N, C-alpha and C positions, 0 to 999 in steps of 0.2 A: 812321701817316699820312704819306705822303710823296708828293708829286705831281710831275708833269712840268711844273708851272707854271714853276718856276724854269728848267728845261731848255727848255721851249717858248719862254719869253721870250727866253732866250739865242739859241735857234735863229732866232726871228723877227728878232732884232736883226741876225743875220748875213745873213738874207735880203736886207735892204736893198732897193735897187732893182736892183742889178746882176744878182742871181740870177733875177730875174723877167723878164729880157729875152726877149721873144717875137719869133719871126721875123716880119718885115713882108712884106706882099704888095707886090711890085714892080708899079708902074703898067704896065699892058699885058701883064703876065704871065698866061698862061692858068691858070685855076683847075682843078686836077685833080679828077676825079670821086672821090667818097669811097666807101669800102666797109668792111665789117666784117673785122677781122684777128684778132679773138679773141672768143669767147663765154665769159663767166665767170658761171656759175650763171644768174641771170635778167637779166644785163646784158651789154653788149657794149663792145668797144674798137674805135674806127674807125681807119682809116689816117691820117686827118687828125690825130687826137689823138696817135697814135704819132709821126708826123713832127714835130709841134709840140714834143712833149716831147724828142724826140731832138735837134732843132735847138738847143734850150736847153742840153742836156747837152753837146753838141759844142762850143758856144761857150764854156762854162765850162771844159771840158777844155783847149781851145786856149789859153784865158787862163792856165791853170796851167802850160802848156808840156808837157802830157802827150802822149806819142806815141799816136796813135790807131790802133786796129785797123781793118780794112775796115768800111765803113759797114753792110754787111749783117750783120756780126757784132754791131756796136753796136745795130743795130735789134732783133735777137733778145734781146739783154740788156735793152734798154729795155722791150720788150714784157713780159718776165718781171717786171721791176720794177713795171710798171703792173698786171699780173695780181695780184701779191702785195698791192699797195696796194688794188686793187678788192676782193679777198677780205676784207681787214681792214675796209674801209668797210662792206661788206655785213654782216659779223659785228657791227660796232657798231650798225648799223641794226636788225638782227634781234634784238639783245639790249637794245634800248631806249636806246642811248646816242646823244645828239645834242648839238651845240653850238648853243645858241640865239643869237638875234641880239644880245642884250645882251652875252653873253660874247665874241662875235666882234667887236663894236664896241670893247670894251675892249682886245682884242688888237691891233686895227688902230691904236688910239690909241698903244699902246706901240711898235708898229713905226715909226709916224711920228715919235714922240718919239726913238726910237733913231737915226733919220736926221736929228735936229735940225730937224724940220719940224712944222708943224701938219698935221692930217689933210687939210684942204682943199688945202694946198700939196703934200702927198705925192700926193694924188689927181691933182692937176694935172700933176706930174712924170711919173707913170705914163702918163697920157693922152698926153703929149708923146712918150714913148718907145714909143708904139703898143701899150700894155698896157691893155686895157679894165678899168676898176676892178671891175665886177661879176665878171669872170673871176678877177682877183687875189683878190678877197674870198672866192670859193668855194674857191680853192686853199688859202687860209689856213684856212678851215673844215675842209677835208679833213686838212690837216696837224695841226690841233688834235685832230680826231677820232681819228686814228691814234695820236697821243701819248697821249690819254686811255685808249684801249682797251688800249694796251700797259701803262699804269700799272695798270689794273684787273685785267687777265688775267694779267699777268706779275709786275710789280714788287711789287704789294700782297701777292702770295702767296709771296714769298721769305721764308723763316724763317732766322734766325741764332740758334744755340744759345749759351748761356753758355760751354759747352765750347769751341766754335769761337773765341769771343772770347779765352778764356784761352790757347789754343794760339797765336793770332795775336800776343798781347802777349808771350808767352814767346819766340817767334821774333824779334820786334822787339827785345826786350831783348838777345838773343844777338848781334844785329847792332849793338849799341851805340846803338840808337835811330835809326840812319841807314838809309835805304833808297834804292837807286839807282832812277832812273826810266828806262824803256825806251820808245823810239819804234819802233813796229813797223807793218808792213803785212802783210795776209794775203789769201789766196785760199781761198774755200770752195766746194767742189763738193758740193752738198747731196744726200744720199741720201733717197729716199722712205721714209716710216716703215715701209712693208711691202715694202721692196725684196727681190727674190729674189737668191739667190747669183749668178745670171747678171748681173743688173743691177748688183750691187755690183762684180763683176769688171770689167764694162765701164766703170763710173765710175772705178775704181782705175786702169785703163789710161789713161783720159783725164787723170787727175790726174798720172800719171807722165809723160805727154807734155808737159804744162804745165811740170812740174818740169825736164824735159830742156831745154825751150826757155829757161828761166831760166839753167840751167847753161851754155848756149851763148851767153849774153850778151844775150838779149832783155830789153826794159824791163819791170820788174815792174808798173808802173802800167798799161801797155798790156795786159799779160796779165790783170791783175785786171779791167779794164774788159771784156775779151773773154770771160772764162771764169767769174769768180766769181759765186756765187749769193747773196753777202752783200749787205745793203742799201747798204753803202759801196763797192760794186764800181766805180761810175762816178766815184768820188773816188780811184781808184787803190788801194783797199783799205786806206788809211792809217787806223790807229786812234788816232794821236796819242801824246803823251808820257804815260805812266802809271807809277806805282809798280808794282813786281813783284806786290805783293799785290792789285792791282786788275786784273790780267790774268787771263783764264781759266786754270785750273790747267794745262791741256794746253799752252797757249802759254808760261806762266811757266817750266815745266820745260824747255821747248825753248830759249828765248832766253837763259837764263843760260849756256848752253854756246857761244853764238855771239859772234863779234866783229862790230862794225858793218859792214854790207854783206853779211854771210853769210846764207844761206838754210838753214833747218833741214830735215832729212830729212822725207819725207812723213809727216803725222800722221793718225791715224784716231780718230774719235769717233762716238757714236751719230748725230750730225748729218750725217756724211759724211767727206770727206777735206779736209785743210787743208794749205796751204803758208804758212809764216811766214818773214818776213824781218826781221832787226834793222836798223833804219835808223841809230839812234844810242842812246847811253845817257849819263846824267849823274847826279851825286850829288844826294842830297836829305837834308834834316835833319829826321828824326823825323816824327811825325804832324802833319798840318796843324792849324792853329788852328780851333777850333770855336766858332761863335757861338751864344749862348743868346738866346732870346726870351721875355720875360715877356708872356703873352697871355691874354686872356679871350674867351669866346664865348657866344652864345645858340644853342641847337639846337632846331629844330622837326623832328621825325621824319616821314618819309614811310612810310605803312603802308597796311593794308587799309582803315582808317577815314579817314585823312587823305591826300588825293591830292597829287601833286606840285604841281599848280596852286594848291591851297588852302594848302599849306605855304609856297610862294613868296609868295603874296599876304599871308599872315600876317607873313612876314619883312619885306616891303616896308612894311607898316603899322608894324611895330616900328621900322624904320629911320627912317621919317618922324617918329615920336615922339621918337627920340633927336636928330634934327636940330632938332626944335622945343624942345629943352632938357631932356627927361626923362633921368634918369640910367641909364646902361647897366646898372650892377650891380643896380639896383632892378627893371628889366624882366627881367633874367636870373633873378632870384629868383622872379618871378611866372610867367614863361612858358617858361623853358628846360627842355627835357626831357633834361637831362644831369645826371650825378651831381654836377657842380660848381655847380648852380643855387644851393644854399644859400650858397655863397661868392661869389655875384655872377658866376658863370661863370668864375672865375679858375682857369686851368690851371697857374699857377706858371711857373717857369723851365723851358723845354723845349729839347731839342737837336734838330738835324736828324735826321729819321727817326723822331721820336717820334709824329708824327701821320700821318694818311693823306695821300697826295700832293696831293689837291685842296685840302685845308686848308692844307698847308705852302706850296704854291705861292702861294695867295692871301695868306697871312700874310707871306711874304717880299717881297711887292710893296707892303706898307703902311708908311707912315711912322708913327712913334709918335703915339698919340692920334687916329688917323684910323680911322673905322669902315668896314669893307668894304661893298660891295654884297652881296646874298644869294649865298652860295657853296654849290654843290651838292657833296655827298660821298656815299659809300655809306650814310651814316647819315641823311641828310636835308639840310636847309638850315641854314647857319650865318650869323650876323653875327659878325665877328671884329674885335677891337681890340687892336693891339699897344700895350703900356704902356711898355716900354723894351727895349733890347738891350744885351748885353755880351759881351766875349770874355774868358773865364776863363784864368787861368794854368794851366799843366799840372797836372792832378790825375788821380787814378785814375778818377773818374767821366768826365772829359773823354776820357781815353785809351780807355776802354771804348766811349764813344759814337763816337769816330773810328774805332776798330777795327771796330765794327759796320757803319758806313757803308762802310768799305773792303771788307769781306766781301760786303756787299750788291752793290756795284758789280762785284765779281768774278763773282758768280753771274748778274747781269742779262743779259749778252750771251748766255751759254749758254742760259739759260731762254727768252729771246726767240727765239733761233734754233729751239729745239725747238718752241715754240708756233707759229711761222710755218710750220714744216714740217707740223705737224698740220693746221692749217686749210687750207693749200695742197693737201695730199694728199686732203682730204675734199671739196674743191670740184670742181664739174663745170667743166672747162676744155677748150675746143675751139679750137685754133690754126689760123687760116686764112691765115697770112702768105704761104704759097707760092702762093696763088691770085692770079695776075696777070691 
């Protein structure tokens, strides 16, 4: 179980108010006629939507001091980002995934709290900045949906063998338990899953042209924004500071040979062609500390007999009984459909990555002795109570847990890129940007 709750909350906290800045309509400015710029399966993207998103991105890039490519280049990049987002949202819809209003309201409360405001105050500030709250609300719902579908379709399917963990720990010991951290940026030119040799050759030539531009001194962030097909393209392709073990293997093997500021030779993977730059590196001391959580839960499964609505209603009823003084463990023994029911739902001490993301995300937001609202996971609905938390001294168990998490993170980016490529290639997409 490992969810994107933790990551999503972090992301939402970063959103703050600044990243939601929307372009305002200047008084007296003529309103441009709208039109369709892309058809994505059974949905469309309009010119107004595209320009609104692009204006937000440009404002953010300018704030970061990034050199900007021509607007028409950024326009094409943003349109592709929007197409990929649309395809993911459609996939989520078609497979029954949705963020209900109660989940969304909880997320908005956390965003407001992260900005040290009440929700009412946060809403007021948004309105003053020209950002309609309903629009902001739906943007957050979409971000949550994309995060959840990534967790379900990619992260939950990543498997780490005991052999991989053994090899990781052996390598770590050979390095004296210390591992350097690398800050890198990348450009991905994604190859279609069924690309012909001619298409691959054309893509390779384009990648070589980008590489030559870099060698001639052009700004990496500018070229990433102009050419990269990765989700972080409009952030300059920066992946941040990571231990070598948490970089994709292809990137890790390349950056160890680089000095800060250098760019690796063109790389090839099943996803396409990659250009990687080492920004900086620094020392690190061993595996990160791992927090354990002592937690218990009640599970009501969703199946052919019990609908989602019925399961959720049952959970809400049990939560009311707990709030009215009934004991969590007694209700778990009576009603939980999990193997831990006889123990009052006690899962014992668990490490990060031991539970599905939905469960872990909700668990990580709880203070000790507070019972969660009903939490949906692939198994059904949970009520979760954190009993206590601790950080253990280094131990073999902890080291293996940390190693497992590091290996998961290494595989995540690669797996996500592969999945995005698959669903993008199978979607019907018609681009009408050239129609003026």
